[in-house]
C-alpha positions in Angstrom: 27.5 46.1 24.8 30.0 44.5 22.5 29.3 41.1 24.2 25.6 41.6 23.7 26.1 42.4 20.0 28.3 39.3 19.6 25.5 37.2 21.2 23.0 38.5 18.7 25.4 37.8 15.8 25.9 34.2 17.1 22.2 33.6 17.5 21.5 34.9 14.0 24.2 32.7 12.6 22.7 29.7 14.3 19.3 30.5 12.9 20.6 31.0 9.4 22.5 27.6 9.7 19.3 25.8 10.9 17.2 27.4 8.1 19.8 26.5 5.5 20.1 23.0 6.7 16.4 22.5 6.6 16.1 23.9 3.1 17.7 21.0 1.3 15.5 18.5 3.1 12.4 20.5 2.2 13.5 20.6 -1.4 14.3 16.9 -1.5 10.8 16.1 -0.2 9.1 18.4 -2.7 11.2 16.8 -5.5 10.4 13.3 -4.3 6.7 14.1 -4.2 6.8 15.5 -7.7 8.7 12.5 -9.1 6.2 10.2 -7.4 3.3 12.0 -9.0 5.0 11.9 -12.4 5.6 8.1 -11.9 1.9 7.6 -11.1 0.9 9.4 -14.3 3.3 7.3 -16.4 2.0 4.1 -14.8 -1.6 5.0 -15.5 -0.6 5.3 -19.2 1.0 1.9 -19.1 4.5 3.2 -19.2 5.9 0.9 -16.5 9.6 1.2 -17.4 9.5 5.0 -17.3 7.4 5.0 -14.2 9.8 2.8 -12.4 12.7 5.2 -13.0 10.6 8.0 -11.5 9.7 5.9 -8.5 13.3 4.9 -8.0 14.6 8.5 -8.1 11.8 9.6 -5.7 12.6 6.7 -3.3 16.3 7.7 -3.3 15.4 11.3 -2.4 12.9 10.2 0.2 15.5 8.0 1.9 18.0 10.8 1.9 15.5 13.2 3.5 14.1 10.7 5.9 10.7 11.1 4.3 9.4 7.7 5.4 5.8 8.0 4.1 7.2 8.9 0.7 9.5 5.9 0.8 6.5 3.6 1.5 4.4 5.1 -1.3 7.2 4.5 -3.8 7.9 1.0 -2.5 4.3 0.1 -3.0 4.1 1.5 -6.6 7.4 -0.2 -7.5 6.0 -3.5 -6.1 3.0 -3.2 -8.4 5.3 -2.9 -11.4 7.4 -5.9 -10.3 4.1 -7.9 -9.9 3.0 -6.9 -13.4 6.4 -8.1 -14.7 6.1 -11.4 -12.9 8.8 -10.5 -10.4 6.9 -11.6 -7.3 9.7 -12.1 -4.8 11.0 -8.6 -5.6 7.5 -7.2 -5.2 7.0 -8.9 -1.8 10.4 -7.6 -0.5 9.4 -4.0 -1.3 5.9 -4.5 0.1 7.3 -5.9 3.4 9.3 -2.7 3.9 6.3 -0.5 3.0 4.0 -2.3 5.5 6.5 -1.7 8.3 6.6 2.0 7.5 2.8 2.3 7.2 2.3 0.5 10.5 4.9 2.8 12.2 3.0 5.8 11.2 -0.5 4.3 11.8 -1.4 4.6 8.2 -4.1 1.9 8.4 -5.7 2.1 4.9 -2.2 2.0 3.3 -1.3 -1.1 5.4 -4.5 -2.8 4.1 -3.7 -1.9 0.5 -0.1 -3.2 0.8 -1.2 -6.5 2.4 -3.7 -6.9 -0.3 -0.9 -6.4 -2.9 1.1 -9.1 -1.2 -1.8 -11.5 -1.5 -2.2 -10.6 -5.2 1.4 -11.6 -5.9 0.6 -15.1 -4.7 -2.6 -15.2 -6.8 -0.6 -14.2 -9.9 2.0 -16.8 -9.0 -0.8 -19.3 -8.7 0.2 -20.2 -5.2 -3.4 -20.2 -4.1 -3.0 -21.7 -0.7 -0.5 -19.0 0.3 -2.7 -16.4 -1.2 -5.6 -17.5 1.1 -3.2 -17.4 4.0 -2.2 -13.8 3.1 -5.9 -12.9 2.7 -6.5 -14.3 6.2 -3.8 -11.9 7.5 -5.4 -9.0 5.7 -8.8 -10.0 7.1 -7.4 -9.9 10.6 -5.9 -6.5 10.0 -9.1 -5.1 8.5 -11.0 -6.5 11.5 -8.8 -4.7 14.0 -9.1 -1.4 12.1 -12.8 -1.8 11.4 -12.4 -1.7 7.7 -15.7 -3.4 7.0 -15.7 -2.9 3.2 -12.2 -4.3 3.0 -13.2 -7.3 5.0 -16.1 -8.0 2.6 -14.0 -7.7 -0.5 -11.3 -9.9 1.0 -13.9 -12.6 1.9 -15.2 -12.4 -1.6 -11.8 -12.8 -3.1 -11.1 -15.8 -0.8 -14.4 -17.4 -1.9 -13.3 -17.1 -5.6 -10.0 -18.8 -4.9 -11.6 -21.6 -2.9 -14.2 -22.2 -5.6 -12.2 -21.7 -8.8 -8.7 -22.8 -7.8 -8.8 -25.0 -4.8 -12.0 -26.9 -5.5 -13.4 -26.3 -2.1 -17.0 -25.3 -2.9 -18.3 -25.5 0.7 -15.5 -23.2 2.0 -16.2 -20.8 -0.9 -19.9 -20.6 0.0 -19.0 -19.9 3.6 -16.8 -16.9 2.6 -19.4 -15.6 0.1 -22.1 -15.8 2.8 -19.9 -13.8 5.3 -19.1 -11.2 2.6 -22.8 -10.9 1.7 -23.7 -10.1 5.3 -21.2 -7.3 5.4 -22.2 -5.8 2.1 -25.9 -5.9 3.1 -25.1 -4.1 6.4 -23.2 -1.5 4.4 -26.0 -1.3 1.8 -23.5 -1.7 -1.0 -25.6 -3.0 -3.9 -22.7 -3.3 -6.3 -20.9 -5.9 -4.2 -24.2 -7.5 -3.1 -25.0 -8.4 -6.7 -21.4 -9.6 -7.4 -21.5 -12.0 -4.4 -25.0 -13.2 -5.1 -23.9 -14.4 -8.6 -21.6 -16.8 -6.9 -24.0 -17.9 -4.2 -25.8 -21.3 -4.2 -29.4 -20.5 -3.5 -31.3 -23.4 -1.8 
């Protein structure tokens, strides 16, 4: 009887230990999520410096807790701030890590957004050839994941770069035409009108 009681005590002790060890991680994740949301609010108000501090704290907690999705979200937001500051290499380093995590967890829309953000860093840096290359990578990804709207927007962005920055009018029209076909199939009037403004009508 004594041995049975001891077994119960041991099992209860183990259960309490497991619960107590899980509690800090749960609290870390909740705190990380709260800081992330606070950072987003600050960023929407144009307070990049304050937002960055929130994202950095959230990222630190997410790393400690092994909360990978939270890590990737913070990395993406921090990269946006670095891009706005003209710190493109720093932004791309963070985005590379975010993309790896998003792919690991099959978060396809987030991969698409992050790849687009990488392309944007090259546009901002005025490295338009590399920007086109990155948009090609994004186009391939969106094709694999059947993100038709994303493909159309990327093709349109590529058309703008070819026309306005690389002086390749024929290539630009090709991209606009491909984008227009997608938008018409989707019935997206907003994007149809945007593309048609740039199209050469014979």
